[in-house]
N, C-alpha and C positions, 0 to 999 in steps of 0.2 A: 419834040422832046428828045434829048440825047439819051439813047438806050442805055448808055453806060453811067448815067448820072446817079442812079440809085446805088450801083456797085461802088462807085467812087466815094460817095458820101456815107454809105453804110457797108463797108467792106466785110463786116462779120455777120451780115444778115443771114438768117436761117441756121446759124451755128448756135450750139448750146455749150455754155462755158460753166466751169466749176472753179470757184476761187476759195481756197482755204485760208484761215486766219483773216477773214473778211470783215471782222467787226471794227477794225481801225487801220490806220497806217497804210502801208503799201497794198494790203489786201482790199480794203474798202475803196481806195482810189482806183485800183485796177478794175474792180467790179463796175464802178461808174464809167470808166473809160471804155470797157468792152460793151456795156449796154448802150453807150452813146454811139457806138459804131454798128449797132443792130443786133448784137448777140442777146440771146436769152441767158440770163446769168443766175446761177445758184450760189448764194453766199453761205459759206459754212464757217462756223466758229462756235465757241461755247456760249457767248453772251448774246442770247436771243434778242433781248430788248434793243441792243445796238444794231443788230442785223435788221430788225424790223424798221428802224429809222432809215437805214440806207435803202432798203427796198421801197419804202414810201417815197423817198426822194427820186429814185430811179423811175418808179411808176408815174410820178407827177411829171417827169420830164418826157414821158411817152414810151419808156422802155418796159421790159418785162423782167421780173426778178422774183426769186424765191429765197426765203430765209429758212435755214435749217440749223438747229442747235446740234452741233457735232463735236465730239471729243476725239481727236485723231490718235490719242493714245489708247483708244478703245476700239478693238477690231469690229465688234458688232455694231457700234455706233457708225463707223465708216461704211460698213456694208449696207446698213439700213439707209444711209444717205444716198448711196449709189442707186438703190432701188427706188427711192422717192424721186430723185432727179429724173430717172428714166421714165417713171410713170407720169410725172407732171410737166416735164419740159421736152423730153425726147432723148435721142441718142447724143451723148456728150462727144464733142469733137475738140474741146479745148479745156485743159486742166492747168490751173496755176497753183502750184504746190508751195504755199507761202507760210503756213503756220510754223511758228518757231519761238524760241526764247533765248535770250542772251544773258548769261550770268557770269559774273567774275567769281571764279572758284579756284583760288591758288592751291596748288597741289599739296603744299605743306599744311594747309588748313584741314585737309581730309574731309571736305564737304561731299561725301559720297552721295548723299541724297540729291544734291544739286547736279553732280555729274550724271547720275542716272536720269534725272529729269530732262537734261539737255539731250542725252543720247536717245531717250525714248521719244521725245517730242520732235526734235530736229531731224533725226535719222529714221528711227522706226516709224514715227508718224508719217513722214514722207513716203516710206515704203508701203505703209498700209493704204495710203491714198493711191499710190501707183498701182498696187495690186487690185484695188477695187474698181478703178476707172480705166485702166489700160485696155481691157477687152472692148469697151465701148469705143475707144479711140481707134482701135484696129477695124472695128465694124464701120465706123464713119469713113475711114480712109478707103475701104472697099467700095463705097458708093461714089467715090470721086471727090469727096470733100477734103479740104485741108484738115489735118489732125495734128494737134500740138500738145505736148507735155512740156510745161515750162516750170522748172524747179528753181526756187529762189534760194541761192546760196549767199555768199558774202565775200567781200574783199579779204575777210579773215581766212578764207580758204587758201589764199596766196601769201598772206603776210604773217608777221610774228608780233604778237601783242602780249605783253606781260600780264599774267593772271587770267588770261582767257584761253589757255591751252586747250581745254576740253571743248569749249564753244568752237574754236577754230578747227579742231579736229572733226567735229560733227559737220561743219560746213565743207571742209576738204573732202569728207566722205560723200556729201551730196554732189559736189562738183565731179568727182571721179565716177560716182555712180551714173551721173548723167552722160558722161563720155562713153561709158560702157553700154548703157541702154541704147545708144544710137546704133550699135552694132546689131542689136536685136530688133529694134523697132523701125529703124531707117529703111531696111528692105521691105517693110510692110507699109511704107509711105506715111509713117508717123514721125513727125519731126520732134526732136528732143533738144531743148535749149536750157542752158543754165545762166542765171543772172547773178552777177557778183557785185552788188552795190557797195560803194564806200559809205561815208557818214550820211545818214538820212534822218530827218526829223520824224521819229516814230515813237511808239510807247516802249520799244525795246530798252531804251536807255533807263527808263524808270524802273525796270525790273532788276537792274544791277544793284545788288546789295552792298558791294564793297564801296565805301565812301571815296577812297582814292580814285578808283576806276570811274565812278560817277562824276567826280570833279573833272577828270581828264576829258570825258566825253562832252560834258556841258561847257567846259572851258574851250574846247575846240570849236563848238558852235558859235562862240563869241568872237573867235579870231578868223573865221572863214565863212563864206557863204556855202552852207552845206546843201545837200539835195533835199527836195521836198518829195513826199510820197508820190505826188502827181508826176514828177519828172520820171520816176521809175515806171509808173503806170502807163504813161504815154509811150514809153519805149517798148513795153510789153505788148501794148495794143498794136503798135507798128509791126512788131515781129510777127504777131499772129495774123496780120493782114497781108503779109507777103504771099506771092504765088506759091502754091503747094510744093513746087520743086526746089524752093529756096529755104535753107535751114540755117539761121544764125545759131551756131552751136554754143558759143560762149560770148556773153556780153558783159564786159566790165564797165560799169558806169560810175564815174567818180566826180566829186566836186572838182572844179578846175584847179583850185589851189591846194587840194589835199594831195600830199606826196607820200 
């Protein structure tokens, strides 16, 4: 038997992963991809019934997973999740910070509640997760394990999209936050990566209340082959599987024909 066969087929064996926003889309696909590579995966989101379905599928395929109903806008909820993951799965060495919402909120419409929702979920929610799980990442790195904080941003962090100024601002903040966190965590052997996907088939588009914006998104899906959640998930799994001294800091993943 090739002694490296298990390592090559299950590169994330013995690692504990946390994926937020894991009830659907990129989060659910990422949880499946990480589990298929050997990681024990905690799936975090508000919709417990959907998480349970994903956990059942991962378990049926021979993986190990845990479903936790968590609201990342609630500090106590996130802290309780960190304690539960540690108790049931062990020390976390991989965090995929994916929970978020995309709303069209034109500034002239003064939809302040929607601005606040995006800022609290997309930015503060990400920070709550980082604060709760980063100590475990540092501890994992001390043992010689690879340790990863992967923040899911958006091409909106780089681009300009009418009526999505606040959403794009939150994602730009996540991207720049990731760059700066590398200066703190890189010296501790914790890799920090940001993913900036283009158009992906996820539930995010259904959250868009503005009819014009929704028509633009769904119209684009008809004119180009957009990304599937699995495309992003496979790239995340690849990134986490790299040797611990290799850090893909910024990954912009786009449909080939989206410009």
